[in-house]
C-alpha positions as CSV (number, residue, x, y, z in Angstrom):
1,X,-65.3,-103.4,-22.4
2,X,-67.6,-101.5,-24.8
3,X,-65.7,-98.2,-24.0
4,X,-62.4,-99.9,-24.8
5,X,-63.7,-101.0,-28.2
6,X,-65.0,-97.5,-29.0
7,X,-61.7,-95.9,-27.9
8,X,-59.8,-98.4,-30.0
9,X,-62.0,-97.6,-33.1
10,X,-61.6,-93.9,-32.5
11,X,-57.8,-94.3,-32.2
12,X,-57.6,-96.2,-35.5
13,X,-59.8,-93.7,-37.3
14,X,-57.7,-90.8,-36.0
15,X,-54.4,-92.6,-36.9
16,X,-55.7,-93.4,-40.4
17,X,-56.8,-89.8,-41.0
18,X,-53.4,-88.5,-39.9
19,X,-51.5,-91.0,-42.1
20,X,-53.8,-90.1,-45.0
21,X,-53.1,-86.4,-44.6
22,X,-49.4,-86.9,-44.4
23,X,-49.2,-89.2,-47.3
24,X,-51.5,-87.2,-49.5
25,X,-49.4,-84.0,-48.9
26,X,-46.4,-85.9,-50.1
27,X,-48.1,-87.7,-53.1
28,X,-50.3,-84.8,-54.2
29,X,-47.9,-81.9,-53.6
30,X,-48.2,-79.4,-56.4
31,X,-45.4,-79.4,-58.8
32,X,-43.7,-76.0,-59.3
33,X,-43.7,-75.0,-63.0
34,X,-40.3,-73.6,-64.1
35,X,-41.8,-72.7,-67.4
36,X,-44.8,-73.7,-69.4
37,X,-46.1,-72.9,-72.9
38,X,-48.7,-73.9,-75.5
39,X,-47.1,-74.1,-78.9
40,X,-48.9,-72.0,-81.5
41,X,-51.2,-73.6,-84.1
42,X,-49.3,-72.4,-87.1
43,X,-45.9,-71.8,-85.5
44,X,-44.2,-74.5,-87.4
45,X,-41.7,-74.3,-89.1
46,X,-40.5,-70.8,-89.6
47,X,-38.2,-71.1,-86.5
48,X,-37.2,-74.4,-84.9
49,X,-35.8,-72.4,-82.0
50,X,-38.3,-71.5,-79.2
51,X,-37.3,-68.8,-76.7
52,X,-39.7,-70.0,-74.0
53,X,-40.3,-66.8,-72.1
54,X,-40.1,-64.4,-75.0
55,X,-43.7,-64.9,-76.1
56,X,-42.6,-65.9,-79.6
57,X,-44.4,-68.6,-81.7
58,X,-43.1,-72.0,-81.0
59,X,-43.5,-75.1,-83.2
60,X,-46.1,-77.6,-82.1
61,X,-45.6,-80.3,-84.6
62,X,-42.9,-82.6,-85.9
63,X,-43.6,-83.9,-89.4
64,X,-42.7,-83.3,-93.0
65,X,-41.8,-79.7,-92.1
66,X,-39.1,-80.5,-89.6
67,X,-37.8,-83.0,-87.1
68,X,-36.2,-80.9,-84.3
69,X,-37.2,-78.2,-81.8
70,X,-34.8,-76.3,-79.6
71,X,-36.2,-74.8,-76.4
72,X,-34.0,-72.0,-74.9
73,X,-34.9,-70.8,-71.4
74,X,-33.6,-69.2,-68.2
75,X,-33.8,-71.0,-64.9
76,X,-33.3,-70.3,-61.2
77,X,-31.2,-73.2,-59.9
78,X,-31.1,-72.5,-56.1
79,X,-34.5,-74.2,-55.4
80,X,-34.3,-77.1,-57.9
81,X,-34.8,-80.6,-56.8
82,X,-32.1,-83.2,-57.9
83,X,-34.4,-84.0,-60.9
84,X,-36.8,-81.9,-62.9
85,X,-39.4,-83.2,-65.3
86,X,-40.1,-82.3,-68.9
87,X,-43.9,-82.8,-69.3
88,X,-45.6,-82.6,-72.7
89,X,-49.0,-83.6,-74.0
90,X,-49.6,-85.3,-77.4
91,X,-53.1,-84.8,-78.6
92,X,-52.5,-86.0,-82.2
93,X,-50.1,-88.4,-83.9
94,X,-49.5,-90.5,-87.0
95,X,-51.4,-88.5,-89.6
96,X,-51.3,-90.5,-92.8
97,X,-48.9,-93.1,-91.4
98,X,-48.9,-96.0,-88.9
99,X,-45.3,-95.5,-87.8
100,X,-44.7,-94.0,-84.3
101,X,-42.1,-91.2,-83.8
102,X,-38.9,-92.2,-82.0
103,X,-37.9,-89.2,-80.0
104,X,-34.5,-88.2,-78.7
105,X,-34.3,-85.7,-75.9
106,X,-31.1,-83.8,-75.0
107,X,-30.6,-81.1,-72.3
108,X,-27.8,-78.9,-71.0
109,X,-26.3,-75.5,-70.4
110,X,-24.0,-75.6,-73.5
111,X,-25.7,-76.1,-76.8
112,X,-22.6,-77.9,-78.2
113,X,-22.4,-80.3,-75.3
114,X,-25.9,-81.2,-74.4
115,X,-26.4,-84.6,-72.7
116,X,-28.7,-87.3,-74.1
117,X,-31.5,-87.8,-71.7
118,X,-33.6,-90.2,-73.7
119,X,-32.5,-91.8,-77.0
120,X,-35.6,-93.8,-78.0
121,X,-38.8,-92.5,-76.5
122,X,-41.6,-94.0,-78.6
123,X,-44.6,-91.7,-79.1
124,X,-47.0,-94.6,-79.1
125,X,-50.1,-93.1,-77.3
126,X,-52.0,-89.9,-77.0
127,X,-51.7,-88.1,-73.7
128,X,-49.0,-87.1,-71.3
129,X,-45.3,-88.0,-71.4
130,X,-42.9,-87.3,-68.6
131,X,-39.1,-87.3,-68.8
132,X,-36.9,-86.9,-65.8
133,X,-33.8,-84.7,-66.2
134,X,-30.9,-84.2,-63.8
135,X,-31.1,-80.6,-62.7
136,X,-27.3,-80.3,-62.5
137,X,-27.4,-80.1,-66.3
138,X,-28.8,-76.5,-66.1
139,X,-27.2,-73.3,-65.0
140,X,-28.5,-70.2,-63.2
141,X,-30.0,-67.7,-65.7
142,X,-29.6,-67.9,-69.5
143,X,-29.2,-69.9,-71.6
144,X,-30.3,-73.5,-70.9
145,X,-31.4,-75.9,-73.7
146,X,-33.7,-78.8,-74.2
147,X,-33.8,-80.4,-77.7
148,X,-36.5,-82.7,-79.0
149,X,-35.5,-84.6,-82.2
150,X,-37.6,-87.1,-84.1
151,X,-35.0,-89.6,-85.0
152,X,-37.1,-91.4,-87.6
153,X,-38.8,-88.2,-89.1
154,X,-37.4,-87.5,-92.5
155,X,-38.8,-84.1,-93.4
156,X,-38.9,-84.5,-97.2
157,X,-41.5,-81.9,-98.1
158,X,-45.2,-81.2,-98.6
159,X,-47.4,-84.1,-99.7
160,X,-45.6,-86.9,-97.8
161,X,-46.3,-88.2,-94.3
162,X,-43.3,-89.4,-92.3
163,X,-44.0,-90.3,-88.7
164,X,-45.4,-87.3,-87.0
165,X,-47.0,-85.9,-83.8
166,X,-48.2,-82.6,-82.3
167,X,-47.6,-81.1,-78.8
168,X,-50.5,-79.2,-77.2
169,X,-48.5,-78.1,-74.1
170,X,-45.0,-78.5,-72.8
171,X,-43.6,-77.5,-69.4
172,X,-40.6,-78.0,-67.1
173,X,-41.5,-78.8,-63.5
174,X,-39.6,-79.0,-60.3
């Protein structure tokens, strides 16, 4: 009887371990970065267009200086999942104001016909934001586009504080 209890416990321990390893490999699988960048400290707002892989300065802030950033990038589509994610980190927001930014995100392979992915993403906390994008919106190679636009940011010049935020890192993951 005692041997059966021990065998039963060992069976359940082994089964639990196998299930844990299987599930953790699914849940904790490393995401593949398609591109990643850390916008420059003073890169705003000489160019609102960011060529992701060109090593140029990219804007890190939306505020009185501007309300839109265009990311232009190449992509390899043969290994893409059905959805990819735009992931960005917000370390600072609402300088001199209490109003949160309302962000619109568009994506596509033709700049004139980008698709609205999110129309009202409220930047209401510090930390990470994740937005899922249908990978069929992108084409192999150049160019592909993602546009971030602060809908309620009215860039009216130095000395005023419309809703605002900064991005410390942004990436597209598979």
